[in-house]
C-alpha positions in Angstrom: 189.4 208.9 -29.1 188.2 212.4 -29.1 185.4 213.9 -27.1 182.2 214.0 -29.0 178.6 215.1 -28.1 177.1 211.7 -28.8 178.1 209.0 -26.4 180.2 211.2 -24.2 178.7 211.6 -20.8 181.1 214.4 -19.7 179.7 216.8 -22.4 176.2 215.9 -21.5 176.9 216.7 -17.8 178.4 219.9 -18.7 175.5 220.8 -20.9 173.0 219.9 -18.2 174.9 222.1 -15.8 175.1 225.0 -18.1 171.3 224.8 -18.7 170.7 224.6 -15.0 172.8 227.7 -14.4 171.0 229.6 -17.2 167.5 228.7 -15.9 168.3 229.7 -12.3 170.1 232.9 -13.4 172.4 235.1 -11.3 170.1 238.0 -10.7 167.1 238.7 -8.6 164.5 241.4 -8.2 165.0 243.4 -5.0 162.2 245.7 -3.7 163.1 249.4 -3.6 162.6 250.6 0.0 163.8 254.2 -0.5 161.9 256.9 -2.4 161.7 256.0 -6.1 163.4 259.2 -7.4 166.4 258.6 -5.1 166.7 254.9 -6.1 166.7 256.0 -9.8 169.4 258.7 -9.3 171.6 256.2 -7.4 171.3 253.6 -10.2 170.3 255.1 -13.4 171.7 252.2 -15.5 169.8 249.6 -13.5 166.8 247.8 -14.8 163.6 248.1 -12.7 160.3 246.3 -12.7 157.5 248.6 -11.7 154.0 247.6 -10.6 151.4 250.2 -11.4 148.3 250.9 -9.2 146.2 248.9 -11.7 148.3 245.8 -11.2 150.1 245.9 -14.5 153.9 245.5 -14.6 156.6 246.9 -16.9 160.3 246.5 -17.0 162.4 249.6 -17.7 166.0 250.4 -18.4 168.0 253.6 -19.1 166.0 255.4 -16.5 165.6 259.1 -15.6 163.4 261.3 -13.6 161.8 264.3 -15.2 159.5 266.4 -13.1 157.1 263.9 -11.5 157.6 261.1 -14.0 159.9 258.1 -14.5 161.1 257.8 -18.1 162.8 254.6 -19.4 163.0 252.2 -22.2 160.5 249.3 -22.2 162.6 246.1 -22.0 159.8 243.6 -22.3 156.7 243.7 -24.4 153.7 241.5 -25.0 153.7 239.2 -28.0 150.5 238.1 -29.8 150.5 234.9 -27.6 150.5 237.1 -24.5 153.9 235.8 -23.3 156.4 238.7 -22.6 159.3 238.8 -24.9 162.1 241.3 -25.6 161.1 244.0 -28.2 163.1 244.4 -31.3 162.6 248.1 -31.2 162.2 249.3 -27.6 159.7 252.0 -26.8 160.2 254.9 -24.4 157.8 254.8 -21.6 156.8 257.6 -19.3 155.1 256.8 -16.0 153.9 259.2 -13.3 155.6 258.5 -10.0 152.2 258.7 -8.3 151.0 255.7 -10.4 153.7 253.4 -9.2 152.7 251.1 -6.4 155.9 249.0 -6.3 159.4 249.2 -7.8 162.0 246.4 -7.9 165.6 246.7 -9.0 167.4 243.9 -10.7 170.5 243.1 -8.9 173.1 240.5 -9.8 175.4 238.6 -7.7 178.9 239.9 -8.1 180.8 236.7 -7.4 178.3 234.2 -8.9 179.3 234.6 -12.5 183.0 234.1 -11.7 182.3 231.0 -9.7 180.1 229.5 -12.4 182.7 230.2 -15.1 185.4 228.6 -12.9 183.3 225.5 -12.2 182.6 225.0 -15.9 186.2 225.5 -16.9 187.2 223.0 -14.2 184.7 220.5 -15.5 185.9 220.8 -19.1 189.5 220.4 -18.0 188.7 217.3 -16.0 186.7 215.8 -18.9 189.6 216.4 -21.4 192.2 215.0 -18.9 190.1 212.0 -18.3 189.6 211.4 -22.0 193.4 211.7 -22.6 194.2 209.4 -19.8 191.8 206.7 -21.2 193.2 207.3 -24.7 196.8 206.9 -23.5 196.3 204.0 -21.1 197.7 200.5 -21.8 194.4 198.8 -21.0 194.1 197.3 -24.5 191.1 199.3 -25.7 
């Protein structure tokens, strides 16, 4: 008896767990409390979400400060439906620092991915061992 997707509650449980982990994610947006140029210089590879004075938001990566502007690659664009989605060809965006009302930086949890991978691997090992124990038992099945 091998583990199969249909009829195997262990695989369904693992799938639901992985979906829950994916939905919750391991990153969060943290407001930048220091001056924007200093924050960008400290983390040029970070992704930021900026809110402009008009209320619009844009997510940028590959950041740099040139003169009085923040320059980065637009990571999310609007689709025809109005739902943000990743661009196939990202655009370079230049925003005047004076037009930014709020900046948030995306920060991940350093230990969360390792813990999640460990739990998933443990669940898979337990499912396989349980399946082998049932298969090799003398219960007459």
